[in-house]
TIKOL-998341 format. One record per residue (C-alpha): chain; x, y, z. Coordinates in nm, 3 decimals, decimal comma. Layout:
<sites>
  chain     east    north       up
      A        X        Y        Z
...
</sites>
This chain:
<sites>
  chain     east    north       up
      A   -4,039   -8,059    0,003
      A   -3,998   -8,106   -0,369
      A   -4,132   -7,756   -0,427
      A   -3,857   -7,577   -0,235
      A   -3,590   -7,794   -0,398
      A   -3,714   -7,711   -0,747
      A   -3,722   -7,339   -0,673
      A   -3,382   -7,354   -0,508
      A   -3,230   -7,539   -0,805
      A   -3,354   -7,267   -1,042
      A   -3,235   -6,999   -0,801
      A   -2,891   -7,161   -0,782
      A   -2,860   -7,170   -1,163
      A   -2,976   -6,809   -1,196
      A   -2,740   -6,677   -0,930
      A   -2,444   -6,868   -1,075
      A   -2,521   -6,718   -1,416
      A   -2,552   -6,370   -1,263
      A   -2,214   -6,396   -1,092
      A   -2,057   -6,522   -1,414
      A   -2,192   -6,206   -1,571
      A   -2,061   -5,969   -1,306
      A   -1,718   -6,132   -1,298
      A   -1,685   -6,119   -1,677
      A   -1,648   -5,740   -1,666
      A   -1,527   -5,660   -1,313
      A   -1,160   -5,769   -1,352
      A   -1,105   -5,571   -1,674
      A   -1,211   -5,231   -1,536
      A   -0,851   -5,102   -1,490
      A   -0,756   -5,212   -1,842
      A   -1,080   -5,067   -1,985
      A   -1,003   -4,731   -1,823
      A   -0,650   -4,736   -1,960
      A   -0,710   -4,866   -2,312
      A   -1,062   -4,745   -2,401
      A   -1,114   -4,437   -2,182
      A   -0,754   -4,321   -2,223
      A   -0,639   -4,277   -1,862
      A   -0,269   -4,353   -1,899
      A   -0,120   -4,165   -1,603
      A   -0,049   -4,438   -1,340
      A   -0,152   -4,231   -1,037
      A   -0,472   -4,106   -1,201
      A   -0,553   -4,457   -1,324
      A   -0,518   -4,613   -0,978
      A   -0,722   -4,331   -0,825
      A   -1,008   -4,389   -1,068
      A   -0,992   -4,767   -1,016
      A   -1,027   -4,716   -0,641
      A   -1,307   -4,461   -0,677
      A   -1,506   -4,675   -0,919
      A   -1,462   -4,987   -0,708
      A   -1,568   -4,808   -0,389
      A   -1,857   -4,609   -0,538
      A   -2,069   -4,913   -0,620
      A   -2,009   -5,058   -0,275
      A   -2,096   -4,732   -0,100
      A   -2,428   -4,696   -0,279
      A   -2,500   -5,063   -0,208
      A   -2,426   -5,003    0,160
      A   -2,690   -4,730    0,165
      A   -2,961   -4,914   -0,028
      A   -2,916   -5,276    0,089
      A   -3,105   -5,236    0,419
      A   -3,389   -5,064    0,234
      A   -3,422   -5,349   -0,016
      A   -3,397   -5,602    0,268
      A   -3,677   -5,427    0,453
      A   -3,895   -5,426    0,141
      A   -3,823   -5,798    0,097
      A   -3,971   -5,862    0,443
      A   -4,276   -5,648    0,365
      A   -4,351   -5,760    0,010
      A   -4,152   -6,036   -0,160
      A   -3,797   -6,168   -0,153
      A   -3,839   -6,299   -0,507
      A   -3,937   -5,952   -0,630
      A   -3,620   -5,806   -0,480
      A   -3,408   -6,063   -0,664
      A   -3,583   -5,981   -0,991
      A   -3,519   -5,612   -0,931
      A   -3,149   -5,678   -0,880
      A   -3,112   -5,902   -1,186
      A   -3,318   -5,715   -1,444
      A   -3,215   -5,369   -1,325
      A   -2,854   -5,480   -1,325
      A   -2,888   -5,612   -1,678
      A   -2,979   -5,267   -1,807
      A   -2,715   -5,079   -1,608
      A   -2,428   -5,315   -1,693
      A   -2,515   -5,306   -2,064
      A   -2,504   -4,925   -2,059
      A   -2,147   -4,938   -1,926
      A   -2,040   -5,066   -2,266
      A   -2,121   -4,723   -2,411
      A   -1,936   -4,492   -2,169
      A   -1,668   -4,260   -2,302
      A   -1,560   -4,075   -1,985
      A   -1,477   -4,189   -1,631
      A   -1,755   -3,964   -1,495
      A   -2,018   -4,147   -1,700
      A   -1,875   -4,472   -1,571
      A   -1,893   -4,342   -1,212
      A   -2,264   -4,256   -1,241
      A   -2,344   -4,605   -1,369
      A   -2,131   -4,770   -1,097
      A   -2,326   -4,578   -0,832
      A   -2,653   -4,693   -0,991
      A   -2,517   -5,048   -1,008
      A   -2,460   -5,053   -0,633
      A   -2,798   -4,899   -0,560
      A   -3,003   -5,131   -0,784
      A   -2,823   -5,465   -0,782
      A   -2,715   -5,679   -0,485
      A   -2,810   -6,017   -0,627
      A   -2,607   -6,211   -0,368
      A   -2,797   -6,062   -0,074
      A   -3,133   -6,108   -0,247
      A   -3,055   -6,471   -0,337
      A   -2,922   -6,542    0,013
      A   -3,231   -6,420    0,197
      A   -3,457   -6,600   -0,051
      A   -3,261   -6,923    0,006
      A   -3,287   -6,881    0,383
      A   -3,663   -6,850    0,343
      A   -3,699   -7,144    0,105
      A   -3,486   -7,406    0,284
      A   -3,601   -7,593    0,598
      A   -3,406   -7,498    0,912
      A   -3,225   -7,834    0,922
      A   -3,092   -7,781    0,569
      A   -3,033   -7,406    0,563
      A   -2,654   -7,432    0,620
      A   -2,619   -7,686    0,339
      A   -2,840   -7,481    0,105
      A   -2,644   -7,162    0,178
      A   -2,321   -7,358    0,122
      A   -2,449   -7,471   -0,218
      A   -2,549   -7,115   -0,301
      A   -2,199   -6,995   -0,210
      A   -2,057   -7,273   -0,426
      A   -2,265   -7,144   -0,717
      A   -2,141   -6,791   -0,649
      A   -1,782   -6,911   -0,634
      A   -1,829   -7,116   -0,951
      A   -1,954   -6,803   -1,124
      A   -1,654   -6,612   -0,992
      A   -1,433   -6,891   -1,125
      A   -1,575   -6,909   -1,476
      A   -1,655   -6,540   -1,528
      A   -1,304   -6,391   -1,516
      A   -1,170   -6,653   -1,756
      A   -1,458   -6,594   -1,998
      A   -1,422   -6,218   -1,956
      A   -1,049   -6,232   -2,018
      A   -1,100   -6,414   -2,346
      A   -1,382   -6,180   -2,453
      A   -1,171   -5,875   -2,369
      A   -0,852   -5,997   -2,534
      A   -1,013   -6,128   -2,853
      A   -1,319   -5,899   -2,892
      A   -1,309   -5,584   -2,678
      A   -1,342   -5,458   -2,323
      A   -1,681   -5,310   -2,411
      A   -1,805   -5,652   -2,521
      A   -1,741   -5,774   -2,165
      A   -1,999   -5,529   -2,027
      A   -2,256   -5,628   -2,290
      A   -2,196   -5,994   -2,199
      A   -2,261   -5,911   -1,832
      A   -2,594   -5,753   -1,922
      A   -2,699   -6,059   -2,122
      A   -2,612   -6,298   -1,836
      A   -2,809   -6,094   -1,582
      A   -3,109   -6,073   -1,814
      A   -3,112   -6,450   -1,866
      A   -3,081   -6,506   -1,490
      A   -3,379   -6,278   -1,433
      A   -3,590   -6,477   -1,679
      A   -3,501   -6,803   -1,499
      A   -3,616   -6,661   -1,165
      A   -3,932   -6,518   -1,321
      A   -4,033   -6,853   -1,470
      A   -3,913   -7,121   -1,225
      A   -3,857   -6,974   -0,877
      A   -4,162   -6,974   -0,651
      A   -4,190   -6,821   -0,304
      A   -4,434   -6,928   -0,036
      A   -4,696   -6,658    0,024
      A   -4,652   -6,466    0,347
      A   -4,901   -6,569    0,616
      A   -5,159   -6,299    0,683
      A   -5,159   -6,195    1,048
      A   -5,356   -5,875    1,086
      A   -5,239   -5,825    1,443
      A   -4,877   -5,826    1,338
      A   -4,903   -5,693    0,984
      A   -4,608   -5,486    0,868
      A   -4,668   -5,132    0,754
      A   -4,498   -5,002    0,443
      A   -4,189   -4,798    0,524
      A   -3,857   -4,738    0,349
      A   -3,679   -4,698    0,682
      A   -3,557   -5,037    0,808
      A   -3,594   -5,145    1,169
      A   -3,239   -5,211    1,291
      A   -3,344   -5,334    1,635
      A   -3,337   -5,707    1,542
      A   -2,967   -5,672    1,456
      A   -2,836   -5,456    1,737
      A   -3,032   -5,634    2,010
      A   -2,846   -5,960    1,935
      A   -2,477   -5,987    2,045
      A   -2,429   -6,276    1,801
      A   -2,555   -6,072    1,505
      A   -2,346   -5,770    1,604
      A   -2,040   -5,996    1,617
      A   -2,119   -6,136    1,272
      A   -2,152   -5,785    1,129
      A   -1,810   -5,686    1,269
      A   -1,647   -6,005    1,142
      A   -1,803   -5,948    0,797
      A   -1,669   -5,592    0,790
      A   -1,316   -5,713    0,863
      A   -1,333   -6,004    0,620
      A   -1,455   -5,806    0,319
      A   -1,231   -5,506    0,388
      A   -0,921   -5,723    0,395
      A   -1,007   -5,936    0,093
      A   -1,103   -5,639   -0,129
      A   -0,788   -5,431   -0,075
      A   -0,586   -5,588   -0,356
      A   -0,852   -5,701   -0,604
      A   -0,902   -5,373   -0,799
      A   -0,528   -5,341   -0,857
      A   -0,471   -5,709   -0,931
      A   -0,455   -5,671   -1,314
      A   -0,187   -5,402   -1,274
      A    0,004   -5,613   -1,019
      A   -0,009   -5,915   -1,251
      A    0,112   -5,701   -1,540
      A    0,414   -5,599   -1,330
      A    0,485   -5,964   -1,246
      A    0,464   -6,064   -1,612
      A    0,687   -5,774   -1,719
      A    0,938   -5,867   -1,452
      A    0,970   -6,219   -1,593
      A    0,939   -6,178   -1,970
      A    0,967   -5,804   -2,031
      A    0,657   -5,824   -2,251
      A    0,298   -5,777   -2,136
      A    0,049   -5,986   -2,332
      A   -0,292   -6,135   -2,256
      A   -0,302   -5,962   -1,917
      A   -0,681   -5,980   -1,899
      A   -0,676   -6,355   -1,963
      A   -0,400   -6,408   -1,705
      A   -0,592   -6,206   -1,446
      A   -0,904   -6,407   -1,525
      A   -0,712   -6,730   -1,479
      A   -0,571   -6,626   -1,140
      A   -0,913   -6,512   -1,015
      A   -1,085   -6,813   -1,168
      A   -0,861   -7,068   -1,000
      A   -0,903   -6,893   -0,666
      A   -1,279   -6,888   -0,705
      A   -1,276   -7,257   -0,795
      A   -1,117   -7,334   -0,458
      A   -1,376   -7,106   -0,295
      A   -1,649   -7,316   -0,455
      A   -1,504   -7,639   -0,319
      A   -1,473   -7,497    0,032
      A   -1,824   -7,351    0,043
      A   -2,007   -7,680   -0,003
      A   -1,765   -7,871    0,222
      A   -1,785   -7,620    0,505
      A   -2,164   -7,609    0,477
      A   -2,161   -7,972    0,593
      A   -1,861   -7,963    0,827
      A   -1,981   -7,659    1,021
      A   -2,299   -7,840    1,128
      A   -2,079   -8,108    1,287
      A   -1,803   -7,908    1,456
      A   -2,009   -7,594    1,526
      A   -2,047   -7,272    1,330
      A   -1,820   -7,057    1,547
      A   -1,537   -7,310    1,560
      A   -1,551   -7,349    1,181
      A   -1,549   -6,971    1,138
      A   -1,239   -6,923    1,356
      A   -1,057   -7,202    1,171
      A   -1,130   -7,053    0,828
      A   -1,043   -6,694    0,918
      A   -0,715   -6,789    1,089
      A   -0,596   -7,000    0,796
      A   -0,696   -6,733    0,542
      A   -0,504   -6,463    0,732
      A   -0,189   -6,676    0,737
      A   -0,209   -6,734    0,361
      A   -0,294   -6,380    0,242
      A    0,009   -6,200    0,390
      A    0,280   -6,381    0,184
      A    0,109   -6,277   -0,142
      A    0,277   -5,936   -0,111
      A    0,617   -6,099   -0,162
      A    0,559   -6,319   -0,468
      A    0,787   -6,284   -0,769
      A    0,580   -6,458   -1,037
      A    0,222   -6,539   -1,133
      A    0,249   -6,907   -1,039
      A    0,336   -6,824   -0,677
      A    0,050   -6,572   -0,662
      A   -0,198   -6,822   -0,807
      A   -0,105   -7,094   -0,556
      A   -0,132   -6,864   -0,254
      A   -0,456   -6,705   -0,375
      A   -0,607   -7,048   -0,433
      A   -0,517   -7,160   -0,080
      A   -0,644   -6,842    0,089
      A   -0,958   -6,842   -0,126
      A   -1,039   -7,193   -0,003
      A   -1,064   -7,078    0,357
      A   -1,236   -6,749    0,270
      A   -1,490   -6,954    0,075
      A   -1,545   -7,168    0,382
      A   -1,607   -6,868    0,608
      A   -1,877   -6,700    0,399
      A   -2,152   -6,969    0,414
      A   -2,082   -7,014    0,786
      A   -2,142   -6,641    0,841
      A   -2,468   -6,663    0,646
      A   -2,577   -6,976    0,831
      A   -2,526   -6,808    1,170
      A   -2,747   -6,522    1,052
      A   -3,010   -6,767    0,926
      A   -3,038   -6,958    1,255
      A   -3,010   -6,648    1,476
      A   -3,248   -6,401    1,309
      A   -3,621   -6,479    1,313
      A   -3,773   -6,535    0,970
      A   -3,994   -6,227    0,994
      A   -3,687   -6,001    0,996
      A   -3,439   -6,203    0,789
      A   -3,461   -5,970    0,491
      A   -3,373   -5,669    0,705
      A   -3,091   -5,854    0,884
      A   -2,936   -5,977    0,559
      A   -2,982   -5,627    0,419
      A   -2,781   -5,482    0,708
      A   -2,517   -5,752    0,660
      A   -2,498   -5,667    0,290
      A   -2,457   -5,301    0,384
      A   -2,169   -5,393    0,616
      A   -2,014   -5,615    0,348
      A   -2,046   -5,337    0,092
      A   -1,890   -5,086    0,333
      A   -1,594   -5,320    0,380
      A   -1,569   -5,379    0,006
      A   -1,569   -5,001   -0,047
      A   -1,314   -4,933    0,228
      A   -1,073   -5,196    0,095
      A   -1,013   -5,046   -0,252
</sites>
């Protein structure tokens, strides 16, 4: 029992650090394109922001089931190391790009190689006992949300006081450190050897465990809707916040830091909800908790289109993020208790592919 807790604690720290890294550089992409790459035409800028945001998600959608299948065959820990250390190299290289096409190539590689959330989720589902899997996944989501809370604020300060390129180098450092933590302190139980049921090596995933289960199909469709809706506005958020600031003061300053603050506060509420809903959902039922969270989030997202200042936007995003943060660990918990352990990597890989497709469609 102590063994899985020690490995999970290290995994939680590593994943939180990784998400801090990713969210340091992600919010400043529109400003990086405008200020460092020199794309000043508003239409062209928004087009490139959408393309770059979607490209990483599309490549992740293609590769996630493959990595999930390999996790079932070989090692879930190895897949997490691949995502962290490979991501460290790719994100660091982004600090050197000089054209949007170079950036696009690296974003495609980022989506294909990384996917730390999916890798950490399936490893957590394998480490934790069944009775504690919802709570463990809630804690993991809290760590992810904490990273999403701290990262944008750190990234905003780095970008405003150092440079946008420094944000990408900082992301690479965080991912590298997270990879070293997993390498040293996370241990995975060896797979039992069953010659009669031994998996053969193949890059082509077996999708039957997903599509033969009505519950899993439902979860995939809900995930698609959730991530499509929540990713529509995020790539343009820095530009939207700049317009709000200009509308109030007539002077745009510290936009990266302001964006980081808005995202960070929202992610902080996501972190609170994730650990709370991990416990509550086991009492009231996973599906009832999921319906509650999605309904409340929908009601709170729509009014954000009509805000007139950053304070209003921050309050509404914090409230909607709370319920979105509650829905995500419930979705993962339903997958964990529905899919058999032998195919969990593949199932989470398909879910990641669906999530990535939604996150690509949104922008």
